[in-house]
FITI-608345 format. One record per atom (N, C-alpha, C): x, y, z. Coordinates in steps of 0.05 Angstrom, whole numbers, plus 5000, padded with zeros to 4 digits. Layout:
XYZ
...
This chain:
263920797749
265720847724
266820637717
267420617684
269220357678
271620437672
273020197678
275820257669
277219967658
278619997640
281019747633
283119697648
283319527666
285519527685
287819287672
289819357670
291919167669
292818997685
291918777691
291618597715
294218367709
295718367683
297218177680
299318257660
301818157660
303918237636
303917977620
303918037596
303817847578
302017917548
300517727539
298717757512
297018017520
296718127501
294518357501
291518217505
290718017492
288417857492
288617747533
289717707540
289517597568
290717817586
291318037589
292318297597
290218417619
287618497603
286018737608
283418587625
282518747645
279918707658
278218937659
276618927646
274119117650
272819127675
273219387689
272019377720
270619627726
268319577745
267219807759
268419857778
268220157783
269920277807
268720527815
267620667838
267020867844
268121087826
266921337822
268121557808
269421717823
271521797816
273621967836
272822257841
274022347862
273422627866
275622827857
275622947844
278123157840
279123327867
281523237862
283523417886
284623677869
286423807895
287724047881
288224067854
287224237833
288824297812
287524107791
286023907797
284623687781
282423747765
282223607742
279123677733
278423317729
275423277732
274623057728
273623067702
274122877680
273222877654
271722637648
269722727637
267822457620
268622397593
269922187590
271822127571
270821987549
270222087521
269822027494
271821777493
274221847493
275821697484
278721687496
281221487490
283321507496
285221457472
287921487473
289621447453
292121197462
293121087446
294920847455
297820977450
299620897464
302220967460
303720767464
306420717447
308220467449
308820387476
309620667498
309620567528
307420427534
305220377529
302920217543
303519907533
304619937506
305019657505
307319507520
309619747525
311919647541
311219607566
308919707579
308019697602
306819417607
304519277584
304119097587
305818867584
308118927574
310318667569
311818697598
311218867611
313218887641
315519017627
316019167612
318919277606
318719547610
316819727619
316019957628
317220037656
319020147666
319520167688
317820437701
317120627687
316020787697
312820717709
312020447700
309120407703
308820367737
306220397743
306320307775
306119977776
305919827795
305319587803
302819567795
303119247785
300319227781
298119117800
295419157798
294019177775
293919507772
293519667755
293719917746
292819977721
291920257716
290120287684
292020517676
292720407645
294520507632
293420787620
294520997602
293321207589
294521367594
295921597581
296721817578
295722027570
293022007554
291322227546
288422167541
287422367544
284422277544
282922557526
280422497522
279222707506
276722697522
275122897525
272622907540
271823217547
269523167563
268023427580
268923377605
269323657616
269823717651
266823677656
267223487676
264723457692
264423607724
266923647730
268123737757
270523767764
271123957786
273524107786
274924087812
276724097822
277924087851
278624357857
279924427876
280824607888
283424817875
282825017871
284725197857
284825187830
281625147815
281325067791
279025287783
279625387760
277625647748
275425477744
272825617748
270625477739
269625467708
271925637693
271025617668
272025397648
272925187670
273324917659
270724817656
269024817670
266324687668
265224607646
264324377637
262924327612
264524367583
267224457587
268724497566
269324177558
269624207526
271023907516
273924007514
275423827525
278323817526
280023557520
282923677517
284123397516
286923457536
287223267545
289023227573
290622997573
292923097584
295322857590
294522777617
294422497618
292922427648
295422207665
297322227648
299322097667
298321877685
298221687670
296421377673
294021397680
292021167681
289521277687
287121347660
288421377637
287321457612
284821227603
285520907610
283520757593
281220727612
279820967619
277220967635
275121167619
272921097626
270921277617
270121537632
272121547657
271721837668
274821877682
276022017685
279622097695
279222317700
281422257719
282822557736
285422657722
286222837712
287722987698
288523327715
290923377715
291523597723
290923837700
289724107711
288824247694
290224387679
293124447691
295424527678
296624387653
295524107647
296723967626
293723847605
291924067609
289724097593
289424317572
287724257553
287024487541
284024447522
282524717521
280424687504
280424637479
278724477467
279024407439
276624517425
276324537401
273924567385
272224357385
269624377381
267524147383
267623977358
268824147335
269223957308
271823767309
273623817323
276123697317
275123357332
275923177311
275722857319
277222807342
275822667358
277522567388
280022457380
280422227362
282222117356
284422257344
284622517329
286422727321
286922917351
285222937365
286323107388
287022957408
286922707414
288922517424
291922487418
291722497389
294822527377
296222737387
295022997388
296123237400
297123187425
296123077446
297523057475
300322867476
300222627480
303422447486
305022557462
303322477435
305622457419
306422747399
304722897395
305223177388
306723317413
305223287432
306723417454
310223317454
310823077451
313122997453
315023137431
314023107409
314823207380
316023507378
313723687393
313823937392
315524027413
315923957436
318124007452
321023927448
321423727426
324123727416
324823907394
322423987374
322724157358
322224437358
320724527380
320024787380
320324867410
320224697431
319924877450
322624817468
324624657463
326924627481
329024767456
328924687430
330924767416
329024897386
330625047367
329325127353
330725027324
329524877302
330324787288
330225027262
332225007240
332425187225
331625097195
330725307176
330725237149
333325137139
333024907120
335224837110
337624567125
336124547144
337624367158
336224097154
338123907167
336523607158
336523457182
333823347180
333223137204
332622857194
333522647215
333422367213
330822287232
328522187222
326822117241
326121807240
327221667260
326321357266
323521327271
322621087261
319521027259
317521267253
318121337229
317121657221
314221597213
313821347216
310721297200
309321287225
310321207257
309121217278
307521517289
305821537314
304721697321
306421997324
309421917344
310622197347
312322247322
313121967311
314322027277
312622197258
310122127262
308322367235
308222597251
308322667281
308422947287
310723077279
313422927282
316023077278
316123107246
315722937231
315322977205
314323237201
311623287207
310223527203
311323757212
311923757239
313123967253
316324077234
318123897225
319823927214
320024067185
317523957173
316924077146
316224377148
314924427170
313624717166
315824897170
318424757176
321125007186
322624937158
321524797145
323124787119
325924667121
325424447140
327624237143
327823987126
330023937117
329923687097
329823477119
327823277107
327123037122
327522747115
328622597127
329422337121
327322217144
326521977138
324321847147
324821517146
324621407166
325521087170
322920967176
322520647163
320420517160
320620277155
319120117162
319519797164
318319617139
316819787124
314819647098
314519837073
314119747047
313419877030
310620057035
309019937046
306220147056
307220387071
308820327092
309720527108
311020737088
312620677060
314920817045
312221017034
310420917022
308120987010
307221257030
306521167056
305421427077
307421627079
309821567077
312321737083
312221947065
311921897034
311921977013
308722187018
307022097022
304222237026
305222457045
306922427066
307422687089
309222827079
310422797054
311822927046
315322907052
315722677061
318422617075
320622607050
322522717049
324322827029
326122527016
327022417040
328022167027
326721897053
325021777039
323621597056
326021267054
326621177076
328520887074
327220737091
327220477074
325520247092
327920057105
328520147130
331020007138
331019667141
329219557132
329219307134
330619197105
330619347078
331319297053
333919417051
334419627068
337619777060
338519867088
341619877086
342720017115
342420317108
340620417130
340220697126
342320887128
345120837146
347120947142
348220967121
348620707098
350020677076
348120897051
345620867051
344321097036
343821367040
343921457070
344321687077
347021807064
348921657069
352121747061
352421767035
351221557021
350621586989
349821896976
347621926995
345322096980
347122376992
347522437018
348622657025
351722767038
353122487038
355822537043
356322457075
358522467090
359322397116
357822597133
356522597162
356522727180
354723007169
352522907153
350623157149
348723227156
347423007179
344223047195
345323207221
343423397220
343523597244
342223497266
340023337256
338023307281
337322997278
337222837296
336722597293
334422527319
331822427311
329922377330
330222037333
331121927351
331421637355
329221507377
327621307372
325321227391
325820927391
328320877386
329020517387
331620467403
333420627395
335920627411
337020327405
338420177425
339719917421
342520027404
342619857376
344619887356
344120127342
342020197339
341320487318
343420677334
343120717352
344520887369
347520987360
349220727366
351220827351
351820797314
349320727304
349720817280
348721107270
347221167295
346521517287
348821707290
349821557311
353121747319
354721787295
354621607280
356221667250
355721867231
352221927240
351422107215
351222377226
351522447258
351422627264
352822927258
352323087243
353623297238
355323477263
356923587262
358223797280
356323937291
356024007311
354024157326
350924087329
350823777312
348623637311
347223597340
344523477341
343123427363
342223157356
342522947374
341022687377
338422657394
336322677397
334322607407
333622317417
333922217445
332421977448
330121987465
328021867457
325621877469
324521637472
325821417467
324121197468
326420907463
324920697475
327020477474
325820217455
324120237436
323020067422
324419797417
327019787413
328819597401
328619367430
327819437453
327819257473
325319167481
323219167466
320919107459
320918837451
319218617463
319418367451
320318137458
322218207484
323818007493
322818017524
322817797544
321617817571
323817967584
322418047606
323918297629
325818037643
328518127635
330717927653
332918147651
335018067674
337118207677
339418177649
339117967637
341217977621
339618067596
337418087585
336118207569
336618547565
336518637593
336618897598
339918967597
341318817603
344118857599
345118917573
344018667556
344418627527
343818857511
341119047520
340219207507
341419547512
343119507541
344919707548
347719667533
348219447531
350519447513
350519477482
348619407473
347919467445
348019787439
346519917460
346020177454
349120357461
350820237480
353620337481
353420557506
355920627504
356720847527
358721057511
358221267521
359821547509
360121727529
362921837520
363722067546
362522297534
362722467551
361722807543
363922877531
366622827538
368622897530
368822887495
367522657484
367422627455
365522837440
363222837458
361523007448
361823327450
363723407468
364623697465
366723717442
368323547434
370323607417
368823617391
366423507387
365023587358
362923677368
362423867384
359824077388
357323927389
357023717395
354623517388
352823497418
350223447423
349023417440
346923137442
346923027455
344622777467
342922867484
340422827479
338722997497
336922737500
336022727522
333322497532
330822687538
329022587524
326522647530
324522457542
323422527567
321522347578
319122547588
317122527573
314322667580
313722637609
313922437617
312622287640
314322467661
316222517661
318022637677
317322897679
317123027658
316423317658
313623337667
311723207663
309023177676
309723167706
311523027719
311422967745
312423257758
314523367745
315723607758
315623887745
314723847717
314724147701
311624087682
309724027700
307124007682
306324217666
307424457674
306624767650
307424697628
309824577626
310624517598
309324397583
308524157593
306123997581
304024147567
302724337580
300624507583
301324717556
303624847562
304425027543
305124867511
306224627505
306524537481
303124457473
301724397491
299024307479
297224517464
297724757483
296525007472
297725107443
300325067442
301525207420
300325037390
300224737403
299824587380
296324557371
294724607391
292024677381
292024967363
293325077370
293525377353
294425297326
296625117324
297425017302
295324877282
294524667301
292324527286
289824747272
288924927293
286525087276
287725197259
290425247253
291525437234
291925327209
291525017208
291824827183
295024777178
296624827203
299424737193
300724497204
298724287212
298824077229
296423847224
296823597220
294723467209
294823227219
293623137247
294822897259
293322657246
294822457245
293522227224
292822057241
290421867242
289621677256
288621377243
290821187251
291420977244
289720757245
287520797262
286120577278
284720657293
281720567299
279220657313
278420397321
277820397350
277020177364
275420187385
273520087390
272220057414
273819967434
272620097465
273719977487
273819647496
271919487481
272119217485
273919117463
274919237446
277319107426
279819217440
280519267461
282819337476
285119197463
285318937466
286518717456
287918777427
285318817412
286218877385
287719157375
286919357392
288319547388
291019577392
291319417417
294419367423
295919207414
294819007401
296218807382
296918967354
295619177347
295919277325
298619527334
299019607350
300819807354
303419637368
302919377375
305119217379
306619117353
305019067333
306118967311
307519137292
307719377295
309519517278
308419577261
305519447248
304419547224
302119827227
301919907243
300220197247
302120427232
300020627231
301320887219
299821057236
300821337242
299021547260
298221377283
295621537300
295621507326
293421277321
293721157351
291120987338
289121047371
286521027364
284721167381
282920947392
281320917421
280220747429
277220937443
274920897444
272621047444
270920817462
269520967483
267420857497
264520857479
């Protein structure tokens, strides 16, 4: 089997090596997938930069989701999986033409669904669905602020909020992405590079009018978000993109930590607010059934035409450096998909 192994931290053009390794044997609860292709996530970029602490030591194979066909299974797995086309959460190891996955974090998909769209349903849409539907219930007429709204998770959160009648504010970094957000149906798109989003929101809606905030950047934006959060509001934290770009160093880590700030739960209690951390890798490690439940619900929504995953770039495995560079640039929209 072939796999794209991360062998060094640094530039995308120098970080990967295509290797031939033996086909793995599925263990208990595992499926062996013949992989059509895999998706990219910003955690892949952070791992390549040496900034993602969840990543295994070098060398390792990145990748959180794959689409393909089940070719073998291990002990404890029902035989109905064999030869089914599936999308699955891979918990690393996805940058390969064969991959092992936990059957509890996999779901059968239609033969007609494009693989790139199916990949988006895994990590990114599962992350979004966990926040908007699984762990909490959004209600019609409420307001949501979404950071990086043109990205993979952002696109998913926008669609899941809109299907519930939530007023959506979306942040992005370019005029092109502003057009994309309008196409998605974002009610109030804001280019944060041109305007202070706090000022714009307060002018449009008033103080403390945002019921849900989805923050994938952290850093200074965390403190700004808190000034917008309504009484009873919830702030979801599921990324640290503001840490990207600088070298791994204790001083950079401390700077990012202090920029994000510290908060006593007493202040949150007084305003009946919640700050919720979301880490799908931890859920995959300790509550893998949650991943599967979200994934199956998302496929039902996809089949019903209620969500529309967007693919913003398609690359061959030989173009992995270009795929990663596009994601790292911040210019991509939707899901980036890589095929064999």
